[in-house]
C-alpha positions as CSV (number, residue, x, y, z in Angstrom):
1,X,3.8,5.9,-17.8
2,X,6.9,4.9,-15.8
3,X,8.0,1.3,-16.2
4,X,7.4,-0.8,-13.1
5,X,10.2,-3.4,-12.4
6,X,9.0,-7.0,-12.9
7,X,9.4,-8.1,-9.2
8,X,7.6,-5.0,-8.0
9,X,4.8,-5.6,-10.5
10,X,4.5,-9.3,-9.4
11,X,4.2,-8.2,-5.8
12,X,1.5,-5.7,-6.8
13,X,-0.5,-8.5,-8.4
14,X,0.0,-10.9,-5.4
15,X,-1.2,-8.2,-3.0
16,X,-4.1,-7.3,-5.2
17,X,-5.1,-10.9,-5.5
18,X,-5.1,-11.3,-1.7
19,X,-7.4,-8.2,-1.4
20,X,-9.8,-9.5,-4.1
21,X,-10.0,-13.0,-2.6
22,X,-10.8,-11.5,0.8
23,X,-13.4,-9.1,-0.6
24,X,-15.1,-11.3,-3.2
25,X,-14.1,-14.9,-2.5
26,X,-11.8,-17.1,-4.5
27,X,-14.3,-17.9,-7.2
28,X,-14.6,-14.2,-8.1
29,X,-10.8,-13.6,-8.2
30,X,-10.5,-13.6,-12.0
31,X,-7.3,-12.3,-13.6
32,X,-9.2,-9.4,-15.0
33,X,-10.6,-8.5,-11.5
34,X,-7.1,-8.8,-10.0
35,X,-5.5,-6.6,-12.7
36,X,-8.2,-4.0,-12.1
37,X,-7.5,-4.1,-8.3
38,X,-3.8,-3.7,-9.0
39,X,-4.5,-0.8,-11.4
40,X,-2.4,-2.5,-14.0
41,X,-3.0,-3.9,-17.5
42,X,-4.3,-7.4,-17.8
43,X,-1.5,-8.1,-20.3
44,X,1.0,-7.2,-17.6
45,X,-0.5,-9.9,-15.3
46,X,-0.2,-12.5,-18.0
47,X,3.4,-11.5,-18.6
48,X,4.2,-11.9,-14.9
49,X,2.3,-15.1,-14.4
50,X,1.8,-18.0,-16.8
51,X,-1.6,-18.9,-15.3
52,X,-4.0,-18.0,-12.5
53,X,-2.8,-21.1,-10.6
54,X,0.8,-19.8,-10.7
55,X,-0.5,-16.4,-9.3
56,X,-2.4,-18.3,-6.5
57,X,0.7,-20.2,-5.6
58,X,2.6,-16.9,-5.1
59,X,-0.3,-15.7,-2.9
60,X,0.2,-18.9,-0.8
61,X,3.9,-18.1,-0.5
62,X,3.2,-14.4,0.3
63,X,1.0,-15.4,3.2
64,X,3.2,-18.2,4.5
65,X,6.8,-18.5,3.5
66,X,7.3,-14.7,3.0
67,X,5.0,-13.5,5.8
68,X,7.6,-12.9,8.4
69,X,9.4,-10.4,6.1
70,X,6.4,-8.1,6.4
71,X,6.5,-8.1,10.2
72,X,8.1,-5.4,12.4
73,X,11.5,-6.5,13.9
74,X,11.3,-8.4,17.2
75,X,12.4,-6.1,20.1
76,X,15.3,-7.5,22.1
77,X,15.6,-10.7,20.1
78,X,18.4,-12.0,22.4
79,X,16.2,-12.4,25.5
80,X,15.4,-16.0,25.0
81,X,12.7,-18.3,23.8
82,X,9.9,-17.3,26.2
83,X,10.4,-13.7,25.3
84,X,10.4,-14.5,21.6
85,X,7.1,-16.4,21.8
86,X,5.4,-13.4,23.3
87,X,7.0,-10.9,21.1
88,X,6.4,-12.8,17.9
89,X,2.7,-13.4,18.9
90,X,2.3,-9.6,19.5
91,X,3.8,-8.6,16.2
92,X,1.7,-11.1,14.2
93,X,-1.4,-9.9,16.0
94,X,-0.5,-6.3,15.2
95,X,-0.2,-7.2,11.5
96,X,-3.5,-9.0,11.6
97,X,-5.3,-6.0,13.0
98,X,-3.7,-3.7,10.3
99,X,-4.4,-6.2,7.5
100,X,-7.3,-8.4,8.4
101,X,-7.9,-9.2,4.7
102,X,-4.7,-11.3,4.7
103,X,-6.2,-13.7,7.3
104,X,-9.5,-13.8,5.4
105,X,-7.6,-14.7,2.2
106,X,-5.6,-17.4,4.1
107,X,-8.8,-19.1,5.3
108,X,-10.3,-18.8,1.7
109,X,-7.2,-20.5,0.3
110,X,-7.1,-23.3,2.9
111,X,-10.8,-24.1,2.2
112,X,-10.1,-24.2,-1.5
113,X,-9.5,-28.0,-1.2
114,X,-13.2,-28.5,-0.4
115,X,-14.4,-26.4,-3.4
116,X,-12.5,-27.9,-6.3
117,X,-13.3,-31.1,-8.2
118,X,-12.1,-34.4,-6.7
119,X,-9.3,-34.6,-9.4
120,X,-7.9,-31.3,-8.2
121,X,-8.1,-32.0,-4.5
122,X,-4.6,-33.6,-4.1
123,X,-3.0,-30.5,-5.6
124,X,-5.1,-28.3,-3.3
125,X,-4.0,-30.4,-0.3
126,X,-0.4,-30.1,-1.4
127,X,-0.8,-26.3,-1.5
128,X,-2.3,-26.3,2.0
129,X,0.6,-28.4,3.3
130,X,3.0,-26.0,1.6
131,X,1.4,-23.1,3.4
132,X,1.6,-24.7,6.8
133,X,5.2,-25.8,6.1
134,X,6.1,-22.2,5.4
135,X,4.6,-21.0,8.7
136,X,6.1,-23.9,10.7
137,X,9.6,-23.7,9.3
138,X,9.9,-19.9,9.5
139,X,8.6,-19.9,13.1
140,X,10.8,-22.8,14.1
141,X,13.8,-21.1,12.8
142,X,12.9,-17.9,14.7
143,X,12.4,-19.8,17.9
144,X,15.6,-21.9,17.5
145,X,17.6,-18.7,16.8
146,X,16.2,-17.2,20.0
147,X,17.4,-20.3,21.9
148,X,20.9,-20.1,20.4
149,X,21.2,-16.3,21.0
150,X,20.4,-16.7,24.7
151,X,22.5,-19.9,25.0
152,X,19.5,-21.8,26.3
153,X,18.8,-25.6,26.0
154,X,16.6,-26.6,23.1
155,X,13.1,-27.8,24.2
156,X,12.3,-31.3,23.2
157,X,8.8,-30.4,22.1
158,X,9.6,-27.2,20.2
159,X,7.9,-28.3,17.0
160,X,4.7,-29.2,18.8
161,X,4.8,-25.8,20.6
162,X,5.4,-24.1,17.2
163,X,2.4,-25.8,15.6
164,X,0.2,-25.0,18.6
165,X,1.4,-21.4,18.4
166,X,0.2,-21.2,14.7
167,X,-3.1,-23.0,15.6
168,X,-3.6,-20.5,18.4
169,X,-3.1,-17.5,16.1
170,X,-5.5,-19.0,13.6
171,X,-8.2,-19.7,16.2
172,X,-8.0,-16.2,17.8
173,X,-8.0,-14.7,14.3
174,X,-11.1,-16.6,13.3
175,X,-12.9,-15.6,16.5
176,X,-11.9,-11.9,16.1
177,X,-13.0,-11.8,12.4
178,X,-16.3,-13.3,13.3
179,X,-16.9,-11.1,16.4
180,X,-14.2,-8.3,16.7
181,X,-13.2,-7.4,20.2
182,X,-9.7,-6.0,20.4
183,X,-9.4,-6.1,24.2
184,X,-10.5,-9.7,24.4
185,X,-8.3,-10.8,21.5
186,X,-5.3,-9.1,23.0
187,X,-5.9,-10.9,26.3
188,X,-6.2,-14.2,24.4
189,X,-2.9,-13.6,22.5
190,X,-1.1,-12.9,25.8
191,X,-2.6,-15.9,27.5
192,X,-1.7,-18.1,24.5
193,X,1.9,-16.9,24.6
194,X,2.2,-17.5,28.4
195,X,0.6,-20.9,28.2
196,X,3.0,-22.0,25.4
197,X,6.0,-20.7,27.3
198,X,4.9,-22.7,30.3
199,X,4.5,-25.8,28.2
200,X,8.1,-26.0,27.0
201,X,9.6,-29.4,27.9
202,X,13.3,-30.3,28.3
203,X,14.8,-33.8,28.4
């Protein structure tokens, strides 16, 4: 059997964990089940991750901090912030349609705070904040780069627009997963992008 590089193996386990959590729920995502989903030895999982909590932390990172790396490049990134808002929303939505389990897993992880003992809730809350920080920071950087590339003024409410962007994607995703309708969801994504672009404020 060919040896799998450690970083590649870690990613396999993270992706497998995301699928298992989406399919079976967080409580059923045992290390044995995740190793089976990854088609890898359980010993390899324990070699890559010291504990299940460490693996879950990497799943959080994979779905937040590192999420943008999995997206298609933005076409014409130098066309300004309003263009970027729409283009970024479309490529996120394309990814959601191709990999809906990632969004299901995200919701499962965010709800974990309410399913652990009280003593573990502060750590779960910290993980939730970390996930949202990953989305907010990466999206803010993308939007600020679009402003700079187009030599535009920086909106005074860009962080609020960014947080509302993320909230909009979450909400449309939840509705779509509960009652799939691609045409309706596409309209909502486009309307969200236009509304946010119209809501940009400048001092």
